[in-house]
C-alpha positions in Angstrom: 15.0 -36.1 -12.3 17.2 -38.2 -12.0 17.9 -40.9 -14.8 15.3 -43.6 -14.7 12.6 -41.8 -13.2 9.3 -43.1 -14.0 5.5 -42.7 -14.0 4.7 -42.6 -10.3 7.7 -40.5 -9.6 7.0 -37.9 -11.9 3.5 -37.8 -11.0 4.6 -37.4 -7.6 7.0 -34.5 -8.0 4.3 -32.3 -10.2 1.2 -32.9 -7.1 4.0 -31.5 -4.7 5.1 -28.2 -7.1 3.0 -27.6 -10.6 -0.5 -27.9 -8.7 0.0 -26.3 -5.4 1.9 -23.4 -7.6 -1.0 -23.5 -10.0 -4.3 -23.3 -7.2 -2.3 -20.8 -5.2 -1.2 -18.8 -8.1 -4.4 -18.7 -10.3 -3.4 -17.6 -13.6 -5.5 -17.4 -16.5 -4.3 -20.0 -19.1 -1.9 -23.1 -18.9 0.8 -23.6 -21.0 2.1 -26.5 -21.5 4.6 -28.1 -23.6 5.0 -31.8 -24.7 6.7 -33.9 -26.3 7.9 -37.8 -26.1 11.9 -37.0 -24.7 10.9 -39.0 -21.1 10.0 -41.7 -22.8 11.7 -44.6 -21.7 12.3 -45.5 -25.3 13.9 -42.0 -26.2 17.3 -41.4 -26.7 17.7 -38.3 -25.3 15.6 -37.8 -21.5 17.5 -40.7 -19.5 13.6 -41.1 -18.4 11.2 -44.3 -17.9 8.0 -43.0 -18.2 5.3 -44.9 -20.5 3.1 -43.8 -22.3 -0.1 -44.5 -20.0 2.8 -42.0 -18.0 2.0 -39.4 -20.3 -2.0 -39.9 -20.0 -1.4 -39.5 -16.4 0.4 -36.3 -16.8 -1.7 -34.4 -19.1 -4.8 -35.9 -16.8 -3.3 -34.0 -14.2 -2.8 -30.9 -15.9 -6.0 -30.9 -17.5 -7.8 -31.1 -14.2 -5.7 -28.7 -12.6 -6.5 -26.5 -15.4 -10.4 -26.8 -14.7 -10.0 -25.7 -11.3 -7.7 -23.1 -11.2 -8.7 -21.2 -14.3 -11.7 -22.4 -15.9 -10.1 -25.4 -18.5 -7.8 -22.5 -20.2 -5.3 -25.0 -21.7 -2.7 -25.0 -24.4 -0.6 -28.3 -25.2 2.0 -27.9 -27.2 3.4 -31.5 -28.5 6.7 -31.6 -30.0 10.1 -33.3 -29.9 10.9 -36.9 -29.2 13.6 -38.6 -30.9 12.0 -41.9 -31.3 9.8 -42.7 -33.9 8.3 -45.6 -32.7 7.1 -44.3 -29.6 6.2 -40.5 -30.6 3.1 -41.1 -32.2 1.8 -42.7 -28.8 3.1 -40.0 -26.3 1.6 -37.3 -28.3 -1.5 -39.4 -28.9 -1.8 -40.1 -25.8 -1.4 -36.0 -24.3 -3.6 -35.2 -26.6 -6.6 -37.7 -25.9 -6.2 -36.8 -22.0 -6.2 -33.0 -22.6 -9.5 -33.6 -24.9 -11.0 -35.7 -21.7 -11.3 -39.0 -23.1 -11.2 -41.6 -20.7 -8.5 -44.2 -21.0 -6.9 -44.9 -23.6 -6.2 -48.0 -26.3 -2.5 -47.6 -26.7 0.6 -49.2 -25.6 3.7 -48.9 -25.9 5.7 -50.7 -27.7 9.0 -51.8 -25.7 8.9 -53.2 -22.4 9.4 -50.4 -20.1 12.1 -50.9 -17.3 11.6 -50.6 -13.7 12.5 -47.6 -11.8 15.9 -47.4 -10.1 14.6 -47.6 -6.3 17.0 -45.1 -5.2 15.0 -42.2 -7.6 11.9 -42.0 -5.4 14.1 -40.7 -2.4 16.1 -39.0 -4.6 12.9 -36.9 -5.9 11.7 -36.4 -2.4 14.5 -35.9 -1.1 14.9 -32.6 -3.8 11.1 -31.5 -3.2 12.1 -30.9 0.1 14.9 -28.4 -0.7 12.6 -26.5 -3.8 10.2 -26.5 -1.2 12.1 -24.6 1.7 13.5 -22.5 -1.2 9.9 -21.3 -2.4 8.1 -21.1 0.8 9.6 -17.3 1.3 7.6 -16.7 -1.4 4.8 -19.0 -1.5 2.3 -19.8 1.4 1.0 -23.6 0.0 4.9 -24.5 1.2 4.1 -22.8 4.0 5.4 -19.3 3.8 4.2 -16.3 4.9 0.5 -15.2 4.3 -1.3 -12.5 3.1 -4.0 -11.9 5.7 -6.2 -9.6 3.6 -8.9 -7.6 5.1 -12.0 -6.2 1.9 
């Protein structure tokens, strides 16, 4: 993700790549690493995710796990370098995984705007990634196994 990528573009990327791959692959379990590095106030990640964005990401992963592997999901919270936002980010991730509705945690700081070029850069990168994955995955318009029982 380019520096400054925010919630909507991050979720867009997950919907474009993670969801179709999970639906086609049908794993027995999904294991997700969740840290607060991509939060806009974390010094390491250089991204612009918000606490609400972490909740949305976790919800997307949970909903995908419910569809493809009977809800079997392991979330491993870890990492993050700003103690002012780490607990809120981890709480948002965990709250969504356990199925809580909207959470009452908010960011302690105002989120910056996503730079306008981020979405276009991500769309272009994902188009190229899908083109490369097409050889191996039908969900990206590639081969089709016509298995007849």
